[in-house]
C-alpha positions in Angstrom: 0.0 0.0 0.0 3.1 2.3 -0.1 3.4 4.8 -2.9 4.6 3.4 -6.2 6.9 6.4 -6.6 9.4 4.1 -4.7 9.3 1.7 -7.6 9.7 4.5 -10.2 12.8 5.8 -8.4 14.2 2.3 -8.1 13.6 1.6 -11.8 15.4 4.8 -12.7 18.5 3.8 -10.8 18.2 0.2 -11.8 17.8 -0.9 -8.2 15.9 -4.0 -7.2 12.7 -3.1 -5.2 10.9 -5.7 -3.2 7.2 -5.5 -2.2 6.2 -7.1 1.1 3.4 -7.0 3.6 3.0 -4.1 6.0 5.3 -4.4 9.0 9.0 -4.0 9.4 9.5 -7.7 10.3 8.8 -8.4 6.6 11.4 -5.8 5.5 13.8 -7.4 8.0 13.1 -10.8 6.5 14.1 -9.6 3.1 17.3 -8.2 4.6 18.1 -11.5 6.2 17.4 -13.4 3.1 20.1 -11.5 1.3 22.8 -11.8 3.9 26.0 -13.2 2.4 25.1 -12.1 -1.1 26.5 -9.2 -3.2 23.2 -7.3 -2.8 23.3 -4.3 -0.4 20.2 -3.1 1.5 19.6 0.7 1.0 16.3 1.4 2.6 12.7 0.4 3.2 9.5 2.0 4.3 5.7 1.7 4.6 2.6 3.8 4.1 2.4 4.8 7.7 5.5 6.9 7.4 7.9 4.4 8.9 11.4 4.1 7.4 14.4 1.9 7.9 17.9 2.9 6.6 20.7 0.5 7.1 20.5 -3.1 8.2 21.5 -2.9 11.8 18.1 -2.2 13.5 15.7 -4.5 11.7 12.7 -2.4 12.8 11.1 1.0 12.3 13.9 3.4 13.0 12.7 7.0 13.6 16.1 8.2 14.8 18.0 7.4 11.6 15.0 8.6 9.5 15.0 11.9 11.3 18.8 12.2 10.9 18.5 11.4 7.1 15.7 13.9 6.7 17.8 16.6 8.4 20.9 15.8 6.3 18.8 15.8 3.1 17.3 19.2 4.1 20.7 20.6 4.7 22.1 19.2 1.5 19.2 20.5 -0.6 19.5 24.0 1.0 23.3 24.1 0.5 23.4 22.8 -3.1 20.1 24.1 -4.5 19.0 26.8 -2.2 15.5 25.3 -1.8 13.5 23.4 0.8 12.7 19.7 1.0 9.2 20.5 -0.1 10.4 22.3 -3.2 12.8 19.5 -4.0 9.9 17.0 -3.7 8.0 18.9 -6.4 11.1 18.7 -8.7 11.2 14.9 -8.0 7.5 14.7 -9.1 8.5 16.4 -12.4 11.3 13.8 -12.9 9.6 10.6 -11.7 5.9 11.3 -12.0 3.4 12.8 -9.6 2.0 10.1 -7.2 -0.9 10.8 -4.9 -2.4 8.4 -2.3 -5.6 8.2 -0.3 -7.2 6.0 2.3 -10.7 5.1 3.4 -11.4 2.9 6.5 -14.8 1.3 6.7 -15.7 0.4 10.3 -18.0 -2.6 10.9 -18.2 -3.6 14.6 -19.3 -6.7 16.3 -19.6 -10.3 15.0 -21.9 -9.1 12.3 -19.4 -6.6 11.2 -16.6 -9.1 11.0 -18.8 -11.4 9.0 -19.7 -8.5 6.6 -16.1 -7.7 6.0 -15.4 -11.4 5.3 -18.3 -11.4 2.8 -17.0 -8.2 1.2 -13.6 -9.9 0.5 -15.3 -13.0 -0.9 -17.4 -10.9 -3.2 -14.4 -8.8 -4.3 -12.5 -12.0 -5.2 -15.5 -13.4 -7.1 -16.5 -10.1 -8.8 -13.6 -7.7 -9.1 -14.3 -4.4 -10.8 -13.8 -4.5 -14.6 -12.9 -0.8 -14.7 -12.3 2.1 -12.4 -13.4 5.5 -13.6 -13.6 4.2 -17.1 -10.1 2.8 -17.1 -9.9 -1.0 -17.6 -8.6 -3.2 -14.7 -5.6 -4.9 -16.3 -4.1 -6.7 -13.4 -5.3 -8.2 -10.1 -3.0 -9.3 -7.4 -4.4 -11.7 -4.7 -1.9 -11.7 -1.9 -3.8 -14.5 -0.1 -3.3 -17.0 -3.0 -0.1 -15.3 -4.1 -1.4 -15.0 -7.7 -1.1 -12.1 -10.1 -3.7 -12.3 -12.8 -3.2 -10.5 -16.1 -6.7 -9.7 -17.2 -5.8 -9.1 -20.9 -3.9 -12.4 -21.4 -5.5 -14.5 -18.8 -2.1 -15.5 -17.5 -1.4 -16.1 -13.8 2.0 -15.7 -12.2 3.2 -16.5 -8.7 4.0 -13.6 -6.3 7.1 -14.1 -4.2 6.1 -12.8 -0.8 4.2 -13.7 2.3 0.4 -14.4 2.2 -2.2 -12.0 3.6 -5.8 -11.2 2.9 -5.1 -8.4 0.5 -6.4 -7.6 -3.0 -4.8 -5.2 -5.5 -6.4 -3.8 -8.6 -4.4 -2.1 -11.3 -5.9 -0.1 -14.1 -4.7 0.8 -17.6 -4.1 4.4 -16.6 -1.8 3.5 -13.7 -4.4 3.7 -10.9 -4.0 1.2 -8.0 -6.6 0.2 -5.4 -5.7 -2.1 -2.5 -8.3 -3.7 -0.2 -7.2 -5.0 3.2 -9.1 -6.0 6.3 -7.4 -4.7 9.4 -5.8 -7.4 11.5 -6.3 -5.6 14.8 -9.4 -3.4 14.3 -13.0 -4.0 13.1 -12.5 -2.3 9.8 -11.6 -2.8 6.2 -9.2 -0.4 4.5 -9.1 0.9 0.9 -5.9 2.4 -0.3 -5.9 4.5 -3.5 -2.9 5.3 -5.6 -3.1 7.6 -8.6 -0.5 9.2 -10.7 0.0 11.8 -13.5 2.8 13.6 -15.4 3.8 16.9 -13.8 5.0 19.1 -16.6 6.7 21.7 -14.3 6.8 22.8 -10.7 4.5 25.6 -11.6 1.8 23.0 -12.4 2.0 21.4 -8.9 -1.2 22.8 -7.3 -3.3 22.2 -10.4 -2.2 18.6 -10.9 -2.4 17.8 -7.2 -6.0 19.1 -7.2 -6.8 16.9 -10.2 -5.3 13.8 -8.5 -7.2 14.4 -5.2 -10.4 14.9 -7.2 -9.7 11.6 -8.9 -9.3 9.8 -5.6 -12.6 11.2 -4.4 -14.4 10.1 -7.6 -13.0 6.6 -7.1 -14.3 6.5 -3.5 -17.8 7.5 -4.8 -17.7 4.9 -7.6 -16.8 2.2 -5.1 -19.6 3.5 -2.8 -17.2 4.3 0.0 -18.5 7.8 0.7 
């Protein structure tokens, strides 16, 4: 459910990027799996703002993350004369403008838990064919570890741990993830949309368009 901008940056630098479940124990598992190889861990993070730099902590490390942020802010100010916020806009121009959103649907009690379970069963049996007019071209089921290419009908195996998560990818680059909470009586919907940012001057306009798109997806899925 983390921003796909991470993948875009990794692709640009030809760095291998691994997708795993939410939780730093899964990031730590990937680190351990590459010990003794010629691959070097650079960093990992998750949607809830956690980050891990270096392989010596093996858990969410706010101290090193704050230190890195401070160092990055100082470097950007010294070399470019701008803030981290302004630099982020420049990165959006270079790698693409990625915007995320989240809706949590709360359903309490035994009936709520059963309803959430039925929702997931129905989503697996009847996934959306399109989202805002853009065809769904790929469906990842993290419970069965299958990635289904809708256009070719081909299924491929996903190399990660299992979890009750569904991911829908559309032709225009939109991603919707559906995940029941493991600790609370709710089901979460994560939205990821992207667009080209022609210039920093277009930032506010494109951001408004992406936020509007997320709101329209919520309405189409009857979440608001």
